[in-house]
C-alpha positions in Angstrom: -42.5 54.1 43.6 -41.9 57.1 42.3 -42.3 57.4 38.5 -42.8 60.3 36.8 -45.9 61.0 35.1 -45.3 59.2 31.2 -45.6 56.4 33.1 -49.0 56.7 34.0 -50.3 55.6 30.7 -48.7 52.4 30.3 -49.5 51.3 33.4 -53.1 52.1 32.5 -53.2 50.4 29.1 -51.5 47.1 30.9 -54.7 47.1 33.4 -57.3 47.4 30.4 -55.5 45.3 28.5 -55.8 47.1 25.0 -54.3 44.8 22.2 -51.3 46.2 20.9 -52.8 46.2 17.3 -55.8 48.6 18.7 -53.6 51.0 20.3 -51.5 52.0 17.4 -54.5 52.5 15.1 -56.1 54.8 17.8 -53.5 56.4 18.3 -52.8 57.2 14.3 -56.4 57.9 14.6 -56.0 60.5 17.2 -52.8 61.7 15.6 -54.7 62.6 12.2 -58.0 64.1 14.1 -55.9 66.5 15.6 -53.7 67.5 12.7 -56.6 67.6 10.8 -58.4 70.0 13.2 -55.6 72.3 14.0 -53.2 72.5 11.2 -55.5 72.1 8.0 -54.9 74.0 5.3 -56.6 77.4 5.2 -60.3 77.5 3.4 -60.2 73.8 4.5 -63.3 71.8 6.1 -62.0 69.5 8.8 -63.8 66.7 6.4 -61.4 68.0 4.0 -58.6 68.1 6.7 -59.0 64.6 7.7 -59.0 63.4 3.4 -55.6 65.0 3.1 -54.0 64.2 6.6 -55.1 60.4 6.0 -53.7 60.8 2.2 -50.0 62.1 3.6 -49.6 59.2 6.3 -47.9 56.8 4.1 -44.8 57.9 4.4 -45.1 59.1 7.9 -46.3 55.4 8.8 -42.8 53.9 7.2 -40.8 56.0 8.8 -42.4 55.8 12.6 -42.2 51.9 12.1 -38.8 51.8 10.7 -37.9 53.5 14.0 -39.5 50.8 15.9 -38.7 47.9 14.6 -35.7 48.2 13.0 -33.7 50.9 14.0 -34.6 51.4 17.5 -34.2 47.6 18.8 -30.9 47.3 16.2 -29.1 50.5 17.7 -30.2 52.5 19.9 -31.2 50.0 22.5 -28.3 48.2 21.7 -26.4 52.0 22.8 -24.9 52.0 19.0 -26.3 55.7 19.2 -23.9 56.8 16.3 -25.4 54.5 14.1 -28.7 55.1 14.9 -28.5 59.1 14.8 -26.7 58.3 11.4 -29.5 55.5 9.9 -32.4 57.8 11.4 -31.4 60.7 8.9 -30.5 58.7 6.1 -34.6 57.0 6.3 -35.5 60.8 7.5 -34.1 61.4 4.1 -35.0 59.0 1.7 -38.6 58.9 2.8 -38.4 62.7 2.9 -37.5 63.0 -0.8 -40.0 59.8 -1.4 -43.2 61.9 0.6 -42.0 64.8 -1.7 -42.3 62.8 -5.2 -45.6 61.1 -3.9 -47.4 64.6 -3.1 -46.3 66.2 -6.3 -46.7 63.9 -8.8 -49.6 61.6 -7.5 -51.7 63.1 -5.2 -54.9 65.5 -6.9 -55.1 68.8 -6.0 -58.2 68.4 -4.4 -56.6 66.3 -1.7 -53.1 67.8 -1.4 -54.7 71.3 -0.7 -51.5 73.1 -2.0 -50.3 74.7 -5.0 -47.7 72.2 -7.0 -43.9 73.4 -6.3 -41.1 71.8 -7.9 -39.4 68.0 -6.7 -36.2 69.7 -6.0 -37.4 72.9 -4.3 -35.3 72.8 -1.4 -37.2 74.7 0.6 -40.0 72.8 0.3 -37.9 69.7 0.8 -36.8 70.5 3.8 -40.4 70.9 5.7 -41.4 67.8 4.0 -38.3 66.0 6.0 -39.1 67.9 9.0 -42.9 67.4 9.0 -42.5 63.3 8.8 -39.7 63.2 11.3 -41.8 65.5 13.6 -44.3 62.5 13.9 -41.3 59.4 14.4 -39.3 61.3 16.9 -42.8 61.5 18.9 -43.0 57.7 18.4 -39.3 57.1 19.1 -39.8 59.3 22.1 -42.7 57.6 23.4 -41.1 54.0 22.8 -38.0 55.2 24.6 -40.7 56.5 28.3 -41.9 52.8 27.6 -38.3 51.4 27.2 -37.4 52.7 30.4 -40.3 51.9 32.8 -40.1 48.3 31.4 -36.3 48.0 32.4 -37.2 50.0 35.6 -40.0 47.1 36.3 -37.6 44.5 35.4 -35.5 45.6 37.9 -37.5 46.0 41.0 -38.7 42.8 40.0 -35.1 41.2 40.3 -34.2 43.4 43.3 -37.9 41.9 45.1 -36.6 38.3 44.0 -32.9 38.8 45.0 -34.0 40.4 48.2 -36.6 37.1 49.1 -34.1 34.5 47.8 -31.4 35.9 50.7 -33.5 36.3 52.8 -35.1 32.9 52.7 -31.5 31.7 53.0 -30.8 34.0 56.0 -34.0 32.2 57.4 -32.7 28.6 56.6 -28.8 29.7 58.1 -31.1 30.6 61.0 -32.9 27.3 61.8 -29.4 25.1 62.7 -27.9 27.7 64.3 -30.3 28.0 66.7 -30.9 23.9 67.1 -27.2 24.3 67.4 -27.6 26.7 70.7 -30.6 24.8 72.6 -29.5 21.4 71.8 -26.1 22.2 73.3 -27.7 23.7 76.4 -29.7 20.7 76.8 -26.7 18.6 77.1 -25.3 21.0 79.7 -28.7 20.3 81.9 -27.9 16.4 81.4 -24.5 16.8 82.2 -25.7 18.1 85.6 -28.7 15.3 86.0 -30.8 18.0 86.3 -34.0 16.6 87.5 -36.0 19.2 85.1 -34.4 17.8 82.3 -37.6 16.3 81.0 -39.9 19.4 81.6 -37.1 21.3 79.6 -37.0 18.6 76.6 -40.7 19.8 76.5 -39.9 23.5 76.3 -37.4 22.7 73.7 -39.9 20.8 71.4 -42.3 24.3 72.2 -39.5 26.2 71.1 -38.7 24.0 67.8 -42.5 24.1 66.9 -42.7 27.8 66.8 -39.6 28.1 64.4 -41.0 25.4 61.9 -44.0 26.6 61.7 -43.7 30.3 62.2 -40.0 31.1 60.7 -41.6 30.7 57.2 -44.0 34.1 57.6 -43.6 37.4 56.4 -44.6 38.5 60.2 -45.8 37.2 63.5 -47.4 38.4 66.8 -45.7 40.1 68.7 -46.9 38.1 71.7 -46.2 34.7 70.2 -42.6 36.4 69.7 -42.5 37.2 73.6 -44.2 33.7 74.7 -41.1 32.6 72.8 -38.2 34.2 74.1 -39.9 33.9 77.8 -39.5 30.2 77.2 -36.2 30.2 76.2 -35.3 32.5 79.0 -37.0 29.9 81.6 -34.8 27.3 80.4 -32.0 29.0 80.7 -33.1 30.3 84.2 -32.6 26.5 85.1 -29.6 25.5 83.3 -27.6 29.0 85.1 -29.8 28.7 88.3 -28.3 31.0 91.0 -25.6 32.3 88.3 -27.5 34.8 86.5 -29.7 38.0 87.6 -32.1 38.3 84.7 -34.6 41.1 84.4 -37.1 41.1 81.5 -39.3 44.6 81.3 -42.1 43.7 79.2 -44.4 46.8 79.0 -46.4 45.7 75.9 -50.4 45.6 76.5 -51.0 42.4 75.8 -54.1 42.9 74.2 -51.9 44.7 71.7 -52.2 43.8 67.3 -48.3 44.5 66.6 -46.6 42.5 64.0 -43.2 41.4 63.8 -41.0 39.8 61.8 -40.2 36.2 63.6 -37.6 35.2 65.4 -36.1 38.5 65.5 -35.9 39.1 69.2 -34.4 35.7 70.5 -31.0 36.6 68.5 -30.0 39.2 71.6 -30.9 36.6 74.2 -29.4 33.9 72.7 -25.8 36.0 71.8 -26.4 37.4 75.8 -26.6 34.1 77.1 -23.5 32.2 74.9 -21.6 35.9 75.0 -21.7 36.7 77.9 -23.9 35.0 80.7 -21.8 31.6 79.8 -18.3 33.3 80.4 -18.9 35.2 83.7 -17.1 33.5 86.5 -19.0 35.6 89.0 -23.0 36.7 89.0 -23.7 37.7 85.6 -26.6 39.9 84.6 -29.0 40.0 82.1 -31.6 43.0 82.0 -34.5 42.7 78.8 -36.8 46.0 77.8 -39.4 45.8 75.4 -41.7 48.5 74.6 -43.3 50.7 71.9 -42.0 54.2 71.9 -42.6 57.0 69.3 -44.4 54.2 66.8 -41.3 51.7 67.0 -40.8 48.3 68.5 -37.9 49.5 70.9 -35.4 46.4 72.0 -32.5 46.7 74.4 -30.4 43.6 76.0 -27.9 44.2 78.6 -25.6 41.7 79.8 -22.4 41.6 82.0 -19.3 40.8 80.3 -15.6 41.1 81.1 -14.6 44.6 81.1 -13.3 45.9 77.9 -12.8 48.9 76.2 -16.1 51.0 75.5 -16.7 50.5 71.4 -19.5 51.6 69.6 -20.4 49.4 66.8 -22.7 50.4 63.9 -25.7 48.2 62.8 -23.6 47.5 59.4 -20.5 46.4 61.2 -22.1 43.8 63.6 -19.6 41.3 65.1 -21.0 38.6 67.2 -21.6 35.3 65.1 -23.8 34.4 62.5 -26.9 34.9 65.0 -26.0 38.3 65.2 -24.8 38.9 61.5 -27.9 37.4 59.9 -29.8 39.5 62.1 -28.4 42.7 60.4 -28.7 41.5 56.9 -32.1 40.5 57.5 -33.3 43.8 59.1 -31.3 45.7 56.0 -33.4 43.6 53.7 -36.8 44.1 55.2 -36.9 47.6 56.8 -33.8 49.2 54.4 -32.7 52.1 56.2 -36.5 52.4 58.8 -34.8 51.0 61.6 -31.9 51.7 64.1 -29.4 49.0 65.4 -26.9 49.3 68.0 -24.6 47.6 69.5 -22.5 48.7 72.7 -19.2 46.7 74.3 -18.1 47.9 77.4 -18.4 46.7 81.4 -21.5 45.6 79.8 -22.7 44.6 76.0 -25.6 46.3 75.1 -28.0 45.7 72.0 -30.3 48.5 71.2 -33.0 48.2 68.2 -35.8 50.1 66.8 -37.5 48.4 64.5 -41.1 50.5 62.9 -44.6 49.3 64.2 -46.3 46.8 62.4 -49.9 47.5 63.3 -53.0 44.7 61.5 
């Protein structure tokens, strides 16, 4: 994720698991050190500057933690911006006056490092208020960046969990859909009392075994998916016998190390037989092309259909039953915008899919 640089610190601190109290103490130590070195009164040594800055901390600390523990959670993060600004200004003025009284009446000259002035000297008082405000505003800025990062991380986590749950639901919907289709095919074969029915039952068992054991995997080997669709096509060849001409151009090398999401390729084959081949009165045609092109898996399925007006259907407006709609949703969740799916309908029905190569 592309986060701005300020979140590098929260991430690093989370990894190191530094306690919050220790982190606050460390931050104040760094603050005192920087102020005592860079902004000490002329003539003061670094040691004297350290003592002065430590002595001036109380009202800075009060304003900072009043903001962090009360004003920010109660008002700023609740989007009560006007109330937050008003109360912060009131607290700044109150603590500024108390800080002025503390410095001018309580701190000894040796620590204060400045000539005493009138408590109600407006010029000095405004500087005191600005002085303690700068620390509080810096702390508020850090808290807002931290809260932004937390919300961003939480939103990303929720989005991931939602996508995973939706993807799991789509997979669960895919199982009965495929089973119904294949059982219908087997029923059709039983009606014609095919001698190959026992063998086809075994092939169907292999297909179902693949679904049960592999469908929950994030990725499967491409060769396993190819074997799956090859067996399915073999079953359909028996069912339709000489009523369909099938051409399967598999240009993927046998020793490839490519992985893809499971049960992506079969959907187009199912759709071709169910909505194309089964409705043809004459000789039906089915052509399948599978290859790797420009670091993408290119998959094209074309089948003959009853002639219709040529229509190009974008990937987010696919109509073709549960199978294709579920597939489009799955691909959106898995690849986002990093894939293309185009369906063309006319004298032929063509589905053209490009998905990124996953190499292991």
